[in-house]
C-alpha positions as CSV (number, residue, x, y, z in Angstrom):
1,M,-18.7,2.8,-27.3
2,V,-15.6,4.8,-27.9
3,P,-12.5,3.4,-26.2
4,P,-10.4,5.8,-24.1
5,H,-7.2,7.4,-25.3
6,I,-4.5,5.8,-23.1
7,A,-1.4,7.5,-21.9
8,A,1.4,4.9,-22.3
9,G,5.1,5.1,-21.5
10,I,7.3,5.7,-24.5
11,N,9.2,2.5,-23.6
12,L,6.2,0.6,-25.0
13,N,6.5,2.1,-28.4
14,F,8.6,-0.7,-30.0
15,F,7.8,-2.8,-33.1
16,P,5.4,-4.6,-33.4
17,A,3.7,-3.7,-30.2
18,G,3.8,0.1,-30.6
19,P,1.6,0.3,-33.8
20,I,-0.8,-2.2,-32.3
21,F,-1.1,-0.2,-29.1
22,R,-1.5,3.1,-31.0
23,R,-4.4,1.6,-33.0
24,G,-6.0,0.5,-29.7
25,G,-6.0,4.1,-28.4
26,A,-2.5,4.6,-26.9
27,F,-0.5,7.8,-27.2
28,F,3.1,7.6,-26.0
29,I,4.6,10.0,-23.6
30,R,8.0,10.6,-22.1
31,R,8.6,9.4,-18.5
32,S,9.6,12.9,-17.5
33,F,8.9,16.3,-18.9
34,K,11.5,18.0,-16.7
35,G,13.5,20.7,-18.4
36,N,11.5,20.6,-21.6
37,K,9.0,23.4,-21.5
38,L,8.1,23.0,-25.2
39,Y,7.2,19.3,-24.8
40,S,5.3,20.0,-21.7
41,T,3.3,22.8,-23.3
42,I,2.4,20.9,-26.4
43,F,1.4,17.8,-24.4
44,R,-0.9,20.0,-22.1
45,E,-2.5,21.4,-25.3
46,Y,-3.1,17.9,-26.6
47,L,-4.7,16.8,-23.4
48,A,-6.9,19.9,-23.2
49,E,-8.0,19.2,-26.8
50,L,-9.0,15.6,-25.9
51,F,-11.1,16.8,-23.0
52,A,-12.7,19.6,-25.0
53,K,-13.8,17.1,-27.7
54,G,-15.3,14.8,-25.0
55,Y,-12.8,11.9,-25.3
56,S,-12.2,9.7,-22.2
57,V,-8.6,9.5,-21.2
58,E,-7.0,6.7,-19.3
59,Y,-3.8,7.3,-17.3
60,F,-1.8,5.3,-14.7
61,S,-1.4,7.6,-11.7
62,E,1.5,5.7,-10.1
63,G,3.6,6.5,-13.2
64,G,5.0,2.9,-13.3
65,R,4.4,-0.6,-12.0
66,S,4.5,-1.3,-8.3
67,R,7.2,-3.9,-7.6
68,T,5.9,-4.7,-4.1
69,G,2.2,-5.1,-4.8
70,R,1.3,-2.1,-2.8
71,L,-0.2,1.1,-4.2
72,L,2.5,3.7,-4.9
73,Q,2.2,7.4,-4.2
74,A,0.6,9.1,-7.2
75,K,2.6,11.1,-9.7
76,T,0.6,14.3,-10.0
77,G,1.6,15.7,-13.4
78,M,-1.4,14.3,-15.4
79,L,-3.8,15.3,-12.6
80,A,-2.4,18.8,-12.6
81,M,-2.8,19.1,-16.3
82,T,-6.4,17.8,-16.1
83,I,-7.3,20.5,-13.6
84,Q,-5.4,23.1,-15.7
85,A,-7.6,22.1,-18.7
86,M,-10.6,23.0,-16.5
87,L,-9.1,26.3,-15.6
88,R,-9.1,27.2,-19.3
89,G,-12.8,27.3,-19.2
90,L,-13.6,23.7,-20.3
91,N,-17.4,23.5,-20.8
92,R,-17.7,19.8,-20.1
93,P,-18.0,18.2,-16.7
94,V,-14.9,16.0,-15.9
95,T,-15.1,13.0,-13.6
96,L,-12.2,10.8,-12.4
97,V,-13.1,7.1,-12.3
98,P,-10.6,5.2,-10.1
99,V,-10.0,1.6,-11.4
100,Y,-8.5,-1.3,-9.5
101,I,-6.9,-4.1,-11.6
102,G,-5.9,-7.2,-9.8
103,Y,-4.6,-10.7,-10.8
104,E,-4.2,-14.1,-9.3
105,H,-0.9,-14.3,-11.2
106,V,1.3,-11.5,-12.5
107,M,3.8,-12.8,-15.1
108,E,6.5,-10.3,-14.2
109,V,6.4,-10.8,-10.4
110,S,9.7,-12.7,-10.3
111,T,11.3,-9.9,-12.4
112,Y,10.0,-7.3,-9.9
113,A,11.6,-9.2,-7.0
114,K,15.0,-9.1,-8.9
115,E,14.6,-5.4,-9.6
116,L,13.9,-4.7,-5.9
117,R,17.2,-6.5,-5.1
118,G,19.0,-4.1,-7.5
119,K,18.9,-5.7,-10.9
120,R,18.4,-3.1,-13.7
121,K,15.0,-3.2,-15.5
122,E,15.3,-4.8,-18.9
123,K,14.1,-2.6,-21.7
124,E,10.9,-3.8,-23.4
125,N,11.4,-5.3,-26.9
126,A,9.9,-7.8,-29.3
127,G,12.0,-10.7,-27.9
128,Q,10.4,-10.2,-24.5
129,V,6.9,-10.5,-26.1
130,L,7.9,-13.8,-27.8
131,K,9.3,-15.2,-24.5
132,T,6.1,-14.2,-22.8
133,L,4.0,-16.0,-25.3
134,R,5.9,-19.2,-24.6
135,K,5.1,-18.9,-20.9
136,L,1.3,-18.5,-21.3
137,R,-0.6,-21.1,-19.2
138,N,-3.2,-21.1,-16.5
139,F,-2.7,-17.8,-14.7
140,G,-6.0,-17.8,-12.9
141,Q,-8.4,-14.9,-13.0
142,G,-8.1,-11.1,-13.4
143,Y,-10.3,-8.5,-11.7
144,V,-11.4,-5.0,-12.7
145,N,-13.2,-3.0,-10.1
146,F,-14.4,0.6,-10.3
147,G,-13.9,2.9,-7.4
148,E,-16.1,5.7,-6.2
149,P,-16.0,8.4,-9.0
150,I,-14.7,11.9,-8.2
151,P,-16.6,14.7,-10.1
152,L,-13.9,17.3,-10.5
153,N,-16.2,20.3,-10.5
154,Q,-17.7,19.2,-7.2
155,Y,-14.2,18.5,-5.8
156,L,-12.9,22.0,-6.8
157,N,-16.0,23.7,-5.3
158,E,-15.0,22.1,-1.9
159,A,-11.2,22.4,-2.2
160,A,-11.1,25.9,-3.7
161,P,-14.6,27.5,-3.6
162,N,-13.5,30.5,-5.8
163,W,-11.7,28.4,-8.4
164,T,-13.9,29.8,-11.2
165,Q,-12.4,33.2,-10.7
166,D,-9.0,31.8,-11.8
167,I,-10.2,30.6,-15.2
168,D,-7.8,31.8,-17.8
169,P,-8.5,30.8,-21.5
170,M,-4.8,31.2,-22.3
171,G,-3.8,28.7,-19.6
172,T,-1.0,30.9,-18.2
173,S,-2.1,31.2,-14.6
174,K,-1.2,28.7,-11.8
175,P,-3.2,29.8,-8.7
176,Q,-1.7,29.2,-5.3
177,W,-4.3,26.6,-4.3
178,L,-3.5,24.4,-7.3
179,A,-0.5,22.4,-5.9
180,P,-2.2,21.5,-2.5
181,A,-5.5,20.7,-4.2
182,V,-3.7,18.4,-6.7
183,N,-1.8,16.6,-3.9
184,D,-5.0,16.1,-1.9
185,L,-6.8,14.9,-5.0
186,A,-4.1,12.4,-5.8
187,T,-4.4,10.9,-2.3
188,K,-8.1,10.7,-2.6
189,M,-7.9,9.0,-5.9
190,M,-5.4,6.4,-4.7
191,T,-7.6,5.8,-1.6
192,N,-10.6,5.2,-3.9
193,I,-8.6,2.7,-6.0
194,N,-7.6,0.8,-2.8
195,D,-11.2,0.8,-1.7
196,A,-12.1,-1.1,-4.8
197,A,-9.7,-4.0,-4.1
198,A,-10.7,-7.5,-5.1
199,A,-9.8,-10.3,-2.5
200,N,-9.2,-13.5,-4.4
201,A,-8.1,-17.1,-3.7
202,L,-4.3,-16.4,-4.1
203,T,-4.2,-13.1,-2.2
204,L,-6.0,-14.7,0.7
205,C,-3.9,-17.8,0.8
206,A,-0.7,-15.8,0.5
207,T,-1.8,-13.6,3.4
208,A,-2.4,-16.6,5.6
209,L,0.7,-18.6,4.7
210,L,3.1,-15.6,5.0
211,A,1.7,-15.0,8.5
212,S,3.0,-18.5,9.6
213,R,6.6,-18.4,10.8
214,Q,7.4,-21.5,8.8
215,R,5.4,-20.4,5.8
216,A,3.4,-23.6,6.2
217,L,-0.1,-24.6,7.5
218,S,-2.1,-27.7,7.5
219,R,-5.0,-27.7,5.1
220,D,-7.5,-27.4,7.9
221,S,-5.7,-24.4,9.4
222,L,-5.4,-22.7,6.1
223,V,-9.2,-23.2,5.5
224,N,-10.0,-21.9,9.0
225,Q,-7.8,-18.8,8.4
226,I,-9.5,-18.0,5.0
227,N,-12.9,-18.4,6.7
228,C,-11.8,-15.8,9.3
229,Y,-10.7,-13.4,6.6
230,L,-14.0,-13.8,4.6
231,S,-16.1,-13.3,7.7
232,L,-14.3,-10.2,8.7
233,L,-14.7,-8.7,5.2
234,E,-18.3,-9.7,5.0
235,K,-19.4,-8.6,8.5
236,V,-17.2,-5.5,8.8
237,P,-17.0,-4.4,5.1
238,Y,-13.9,-2.4,4.2
239,S,-15.8,-0.3,1.7
240,K,-18.8,-0.3,-0.7
241,T,-16.6,-1.0,-3.7
242,C,-14.4,-3.8,-2.3
243,T,-15.3,-7.3,-3.7
244,L,-15.1,-10.8,-2.1
245,P,-15.0,-14.2,-3.9
246,D,-18.3,-16.1,-4.0
247,A,-16.6,-19.5,-3.4
248,S,-16.2,-21.2,0.0
249,A,-12.8,-21.3,1.8
250,E,-12.3,-24.9,0.8
251,E,-13.0,-24.1,-2.9
252,L,-10.6,-21.0,-2.7
253,V,-7.8,-23.1,-1.3
254,A,-8.3,-25.8,-4.0
255,H,-8.3,-23.1,-6.7
256,A,-5.1,-21.5,-5.3
257,E,-3.5,-25.0,-5.4
258,S,-4.3,-25.4,-9.1
259,L,-2.1,-22.3,-9.8
260,D,0.9,-24.4,-8.8
261,K,2.4,-21.9,-6.3
262,F,2.5,-24.1,-3.2
263,V,4.4,-27.2,-2.0
264,I,1.9,-29.8,-0.8
265,E,3.1,-32.7,1.4
266,S,1.0,-35.4,3.0
267,D,1.4,-37.4,6.1
268,T,-0.9,-39.6,8.2
269,L,-2.6,-36.5,9.6
270,G,-3.4,-34.9,6.3
271,D,-2.0,-32.3,3.9
272,I,0.5,-29.6,4.7
273,I,0.6,-26.6,2.4
274,S,3.7,-24.5,2.3
275,L,5.8,-22.0,0.4
276,D,9.5,-22.5,-0.5
277,R,11.8,-19.6,0.0
278,H,11.6,-18.3,-3.6
279,Q,7.8,-18.4,-3.6
280,S,7.6,-16.8,-0.1
281,I,9.3,-13.7,-1.6
282,L,7.0,-13.7,-4.6
283,M,3.9,-14.2,-2.5
284,T,4.5,-11.0,-0.7
285,Y,3.4,-9.2,-3.9
286,Y,-0.1,-10.8,-3.7
287,R,-0.5,-10.3,0.0
288,N,0.4,-6.7,-0.4
289,N,-2.5,-6.3,-2.9
290,I,-5.0,-6.7,0.0
291,I,-2.9,-6.0,3.2
292,H,-4.8,-2.7,3.7
293,L,-8.1,-4.7,4.0
294,F,-6.8,-6.3,7.2
295,A,-4.7,-3.5,8.7
296,L,-7.1,-2.6,11.5
297,P,-8.3,-6.2,12.4
298,S,-4.6,-7.3,12.3
299,L,-3.5,-4.4,14.5
300,I,-6.2,-5.2,17.1
301,A,-5.3,-8.9,17.0
302,Q,-1.6,-8.2,17.5
303,M,-2.4,-6.0,20.5
304,L,-4.3,-8.9,22.1
305,I,-1.7,-11.6,21.2
306,R,1.1,-9.5,22.8
307,Q,-0.8,-8.1,25.8
308,H,-3.3,-11.0,26.3
309,K,-5.9,-8.6,27.8
310,L,-6.8,-5.0,27.2
311,S,-9.7,-2.7,28.0
312,L,-11.7,-1.6,25.0
313,E,-10.8,1.9,25.9
314,Q,-7.0,1.1,25.7
315,I,-7.5,-0.6,22.3
316,Q,-9.3,2.5,21.0
317,Y,-6.5,4.7,22.3
318,N,-3.7,2.5,20.7
319,V,-5.5,2.4,17.4
320,R,-6.0,6.2,17.4
321,K,-2.2,6.7,18.0
322,L,-1.1,4.3,15.2
323,Y,-3.8,4.8,12.6
324,P,-2.4,8.0,11.0
325,F,0.7,6.1,10.0
326,L,-1.2,3.2,8.6
327,K,-3.6,5.5,6.8
328,K,-0.8,7.4,5.0
329,E,1.2,4.3,4.1
330,L,-1.7,2.0,3.0
331,F,-4.2,4.6,1.6
332,L,-6.8,3.6,4.2
333,S,-10.2,5.3,3.7
334,I,-11.7,5.2,7.2
335,E,-12.0,8.7,8.7
336,E,-10.6,9.2,12.2
337,S,-14.1,10.2,13.3
338,E,-15.3,6.7,12.3
339,L,-12.5,4.8,14.0
340,E,-14.3,4.1,17.3
341,S,-17.3,2.5,15.7
342,V,-15.1,0.5,13.3
343,V,-13.0,-0.8,16.1
344,D,-16.1,-1.8,18.0
345,S,-17.4,-3.7,15.0
346,I,-14.1,-5.5,14.6
347,V,-14.1,-6.6,18.2
348,D,-17.7,-7.7,17.9
349,E,-16.8,-9.9,14.9
350,L,-13.7,-11.3,16.6
351,T,-16.0,-12.2,19.6
352,R,-18.5,-13.8,17.3
353,Q,-15.7,-15.9,15.8
354,E,-14.8,-16.9,19.4
355,L,-11.2,-15.5,18.9
356,V,-11.6,-13.1,21.8
357,I,-13.8,-12.8,25.0
358,V,-15.3,-9.5,26.2
359,E,-16.2,-9.2,29.8
360,Q,-17.1,-5.9,31.5
361,G,-15.3,-3.8,28.9
362,V,-12.2,-5.9,28.9
363,V,-11.1,-7.8,25.8
364,S,-9.0,-10.9,26.2
365,M,-7.8,-13.5,23.8
366,N,-9.5,-16.9,23.8
367,Q,-6.8,-19.2,24.9
368,S,-8.5,-22.2,23.3
369,N,-8.5,-20.6,19.9
370,T,-5.2,-18.7,19.5
371,Q,-3.7,-19.8,16.2
372,T,-6.2,-17.9,14.0
373,L,-5.9,-14.7,16.0
374,M,-2.1,-15.0,16.0
375,L,-2.0,-15.4,12.2
376,L,-4.3,-12.5,11.8
377,G,-2.0,-10.3,14.0
378,R,1.2,-11.2,12.1
379,T,-0.2,-9.7,8.9
380,I,0.6,-6.2,10.2
381,S,3.5,-7.1,12.5
382,E,6.3,-6.3,9.9
383,T,4.8,-2.8,9.4
384,L,4.9,-2.2,13.2
385,Q,8.5,-3.4,13.3
386,R,9.5,-0.8,10.8
387,Y,7.7,1.9,12.8
388,A,9.4,0.7,16.0
389,I,12.9,0.9,14.3
390,S,12.3,4.5,13.3
391,L,10.6,5.7,16.5
392,N,13.3,4.2,18.7
393,L,16.1,5.7,16.6
394,L,14.4,9.1,16.8
395,A,14.0,8.8,20.6
396,C,17.6,7.8,21.0
397,Y,19.1,10.3,18.5
398,P,16.7,13.3,18.3
399,E,19.5,15.4,16.8
400,L,19.8,13.2,13.6
401,G,18.6,14.7,10.4
402,K,15.9,13.2,8.2
403,R,18.3,11.7,5.7
404,D,20.4,9.9,8.3
405,L,17.3,8.7,10.1
406,E,16.0,7.2,6.9
407,Q,19.4,5.6,6.1
408,K,19.8,4.1,9.6
409,S,16.2,2.9,9.7
410,Q,16.9,1.1,6.4
411,D,20.1,-0.4,7.7
412,I,18.5,-1.8,10.8
413,A,15.5,-3.1,8.9
414,Q,17.9,-5.0,6.6
415,R,19.6,-6.6,9.6
416,L,16.3,-7.4,11.2
417,G,15.2,-9.0,7.9
418,R,18.3,-11.2,7.7
419,L,18.2,-12.3,11.4
420,H,14.5,-13.0,11.4
421,S,13.9,-14.3,7.9
422,I,11.7,-11.4,6.8
423,N,11.4,-11.8,3.0
424,A,9.1,-8.9,2.2
425,P,11.0,-6.6,-0.2
426,E,9.2,-3.4,1.0
427,F,10.4,-4.1,4.6
428,F,13.5,-2.1,4.1
429,D,12.4,0.1,1.2
430,K,13.8,3.6,1.7
431,G,10.6,5.2,0.2
432,V,8.5,3.7,3.0
433,F,10.7,5.2,5.6
434,A,10.6,8.6,3.9
435,A,6.7,8.5,4.0
436,L,6.9,7.6,7.7
437,F,8.9,10.7,8.6
438,S,6.5,12.8,6.6
439,T,3.7,11.5,8.8
440,L,5.8,12.1,11.9
441,K,5.9,15.8,10.9
442,E,2.2,15.9,10.1
443,Q,1.4,14.4,13.5
444,G,3.6,16.8,15.5
445,Y,6.4,14.4,16.5
446,L,8.7,16.6,14.5
447,D,8.3,20.3,14.0
448,S,8.9,22.1,10.7
449,D,12.6,22.5,11.6
450,G,13.0,18.8,12.3
451,N,13.1,19.2,16.1
452,C,11.7,16.2,17.9
453,D,9.0,16.1,20.6
454,I,11.0,13.6,22.7
455,A,8.2,12.8,25.2
456,A,5.6,12.1,22.5
457,T,8.1,10.1,20.5
458,E,9.2,8.0,23.5
459,N,5.5,7.3,24.3
460,L,4.8,6.0,20.8
461,A,8.1,4.0,20.7
462,S,7.1,2.3,24.0
463,L,3.6,1.5,22.6
464,L,5.2,-0.1,19.5
465,Y,7.7,-2.1,21.5
466,G,4.8,-3.6,23.4
467,L,3.4,-5.0,20.1
468,L,6.5,-6.8,19.1
469,Y,7.7,-10.3,19.8
470,P,10.5,-10.3,22.4
471,E,13.3,-11.6,20.1
472,V,12.4,-8.9,17.5
473,R,12.3,-6.2,20.2
474,L,15.8,-7.3,21.5
475,T,17.3,-7.1,18.0
476,I,15.9,-3.6,17.4
477,Q,17.1,-2.4,20.8
478,E,20.6,-3.8,20.2
479,S,20.8,-2.4,16.7
480,V,19.6,1.0,17.7
481,H,22.1,1.3,20.6
482,Q,24.9,0.1,18.4
483,S,24.2,2.9,15.9
484,E,26.3,6.0,16.2
485,P,24.9,9.4,15.2
486,L,26.2,10.6,11.8
487,L,26.9,14.2,10.9
488,E,24.6,15.6,8.2
489,D,26.0,15.7,4.7
490,A,28.0,18.9,4.2
491,S,25.9,19.6,1.1
492,D,23.0,20.2,3.5
493,E,24.9,23.1,5.2
494,P,24.3,26.7,4.2
495,E,27.0,28.2,2.0
496,G,30.0,29.3,4.0
497,A,29.1,27.2,7.1
């Protein structure tokens, strides 16, 4: 079995690791090819030669490690070169195989948290390797799942039916359909990677504990919450390639405890399992590995926690309005045509778990069993808070440009995080807000010139406000109204303006 040739960052080519990696199949590439046509051309030739000879090639589409635990937007350079190799008349079929790699412990996770707070990334070196060896201990289990493969010939037949007419053995042509096809393929590939997520003991426990305001739950409550998650994933499967642990909730909690991440205190009523402030920040990484699996169940739960009672029709409407934003941000795979049946299945499962009651088309929370539903709803609440910040800013100041909206959204998110003890590093990540405004354009809230559809924006902002807790809503309202519109940067003005 021939191992793949692996595209590795040139930062990993240091002694003694570099020679070892190279003998294991690695070839080292620069982080950016920009401004160096010769390097880009030679590398494209090398990649085409590997494909022509039938070698498998492994590359990491995000172009770097995620610091938040969420999947990053794909860098499209290697994908574009793969398709360009086909456009030279490659006579072998090419298939992309998305791979999900997950861990119960990532050694660098504390370093990631520091880098998100502004610390510079330390350059890899032999000393780091020696330090790592000293830290080796029980790090739990690792998971490798394979997503749904994407045959490129079939994909191109659908995305650009006449692509074979653009075959050029010299590799000089770049047809107009190439860029949009590559971007769409990148999204499809990342979605297939997320589909193959592996839920495990630590990610499930982190999700439950972070949903508690005090980051603490009794052992019984934690076990009940894990049971809720497992039942949802089993009865309403996220995808065919997603995997669940075989162990019971009690066994999963015991295993997570053995990884020494939690503070465990006992009193006369039993054990309390909690996270200290430092571990709370680190645990967001593990929760974010699987947050997409619970996005829709959490959204429905949050609606019912805040509204107490909603018609099934209203739940469907609210989900349809918010789903495009969640889909784009979390690489969700459910097609909008399937949403209605998925929502029905989730409500049926919540009813089976006795978390909600359905009578004559009206869904209400079961008052005698609210904690599990509340914890489920809080999983997505920080994401909804971010959306509420941006939508209310846009409704109040429709004349603001994209750059200022992103900056002001980030500023308010940082204030909200400090006032309400939100530890998730991605909560005020500027890149997340940039993706949100991209979706606003796609959904028609902003036109191509950046003009705002005020009525539609106010309607969505009102819907989001209704899903927030009162104290969070008041903080956002106060912060938005204290914000003063900024003039766009002069560099954005046309010359001579």
